[in-house]
TORVEX-920261 format. One record per residue (C-alpha): residue in three letters; y, z, x. Coordinates in nm, 2 decimals, m for minus. Example, Ala and Ser with C-alpha at 12.3 -4.5 7.8 and 13.67 -1.06 7.14 Angstrom:
REM residues 2
zalum/v/w/u
ALA/m0.45/0.78/1.23
SER/m0.11/0.71/1.37
//
This chain:
REM residues 105
zalum/v/w/u
UNK/m7.14/7.79/2.92
UNK/m7.39/7.64/2.68
UNK/m7.30/7.28/2.56
UNK/m7.39/7.16/2.22
UNK/m7.33/6.81/2.10
UNK/m7.29/6.77/1.73
UNK/m7.44/6.48/1.53
UNK/m7.12/6.28/1.51
UNK/m7.07/6.29/1.89
UNK/m7.43/6.19/1.93
UNK/m7.36/5.90/1.70
UNK/m7.06/5.80/1.91
UNK/m7.27/5.79/2.22
UNK/m7.54/5.58/2.05
UNK/m7.27/5.34/1.92
UNK/m7.13/5.30/2.27
UNK/m7.48/5.24/2.42
UNK/m7.55/4.97/2.16
UNK/m7.22/4.80/2.24
UNK/m7.29/4.79/2.61
UNK/m7.64/4.68/2.56
UNK/m7.51/4.38/2.36
UNK/m7.29/4.30/2.66
UNK/m7.57/4.33/2.91
UNK/m7.93/4.44/2.84
UNK/m7.99/4.78/3.01
UNK/m7.63/4.87/3.05
UNK/m7.63/5.08/2.73
UNK/m7.89/5.32/2.89
UNK/m7.66/5.35/3.20
UNK/m7.36/5.44/2.99
UNK/m7.56/5.69/2.79
UNK/m7.69/5.86/3.11
UNK/m7.33/5.86/3.25
UNK/m7.20/6.03/2.94
UNK/m7.48/6.28/2.92
UNK/m7.39/6.37/3.28
UNK/m7.03/6.41/3.19
UNK/m7.12/6.65/2.90
UNK/m7.35/6.85/3.14
UNK/m7.05/6.91/3.36
UNK/m6.88/7.10/3.08
UNK/m7.13/7.38/3.14
UNK/m6.91/7.48/3.44
UNK/m6.58/7.31/3.37
UNK/m6.52/7.38/3.00
UNK/m6.20/7.56/2.94
UNK/m6.00/7.42/3.23
UNK/m5.87/7.13/3.03
UNK/m5.55/7.17/2.83
UNK/m5.57/7.24/2.46
UNK/m5.45/6.97/2.23
UNK/m5.29/7.07/1.89
UNK/m5.42/7.42/1.96
UNK/m5.77/7.32/1.83
UNK/m5.96/7.10/2.08
UNK/m5.97/7.01/2.44
UNK/m6.02/6.68/2.59
UNK/m6.15/6.55/2.92
UNK/m6.14/6.19/3.05
UNK/m6.47/6.08/3.22
UNK/m6.46/5.99/3.59
UNK/m6.68/5.74/3.76
UNK/m6.84/5.41/3.68
UNK/m6.72/5.42/3.31
UNK/m6.38/5.59/3.32
UNK/m6.28/5.49/2.97
UNK/m6.42/5.78/2.76
UNK/m6.26/6.09/2.64
UNK/m6.48/6.38/2.53
UNK/m6.33/6.61/2.27
UNK/m6.46/6.96/2.25
UNK/m6.39/7.32/2.15
UNK/m6.49/7.65/2.28
UNK/m6.66/7.87/2.02
UNK/m6.72/8.24/2.03
UNK/m6.88/8.36/2.34
UNK/m6.97/8.09/2.59
UNK/m7.06/7.80/2.37
UNK/m6.90/7.46/2.39
UNK/m6.92/7.22/2.09
UNK/m6.86/6.85/2.16
UNK/m6.74/6.69/1.85
UNK/m6.65/6.34/1.97
UNK/m6.69/6.09/2.25
UNK/m6.44/5.80/2.22
UNK/m6.34/5.50/2.43
UNK/m5.97/5.55/2.48
UNK/m5.91/5.18/2.49
UNK/m5.95/5.16/2.12
UNK/m5.67/5.18/1.87
UNK/m5.50/5.52/1.92
UNK/m5.44/5.56/1.54
UNK/m5.81/5.52/1.47
UNK/m5.90/5.77/1.74
UNK/m5.65/6.02/1.61
UNK/m5.77/5.99/1.26
UNK/m6.14/6.03/1.36
UNK/m6.05/6.34/1.58
UNK/m5.84/6.50/1.30
UNK/m6.13/6.45/1.06
UNK/m6.38/6.61/1.29
UNK/m6.17/6.91/1.38
UNK/m6.03/6.99/1.03
UNK/m6.21/7.27/0.87
//
């Protein structure tokens, strides 16, 4: 499948990288590379994750930074659209609101 990352998910990744860089210089680049690798795995793994609310699927990252959830949907054909990348340690209500906004037509 072909993976596309929309602008809001790209902004999520940039925000995470900035946060980690503030904690330790250079760590933001490591987190960004880790998340990009996670997204690349969706090329072969997309669709195996359970559907949430009948609209999107989510996968929890595994590895050095296991705190991120990637929210995506499968479009017509074999295209995967990533709409959000969130740190699941944040307030669940804030995450739910953000996800609802991104997946509501």
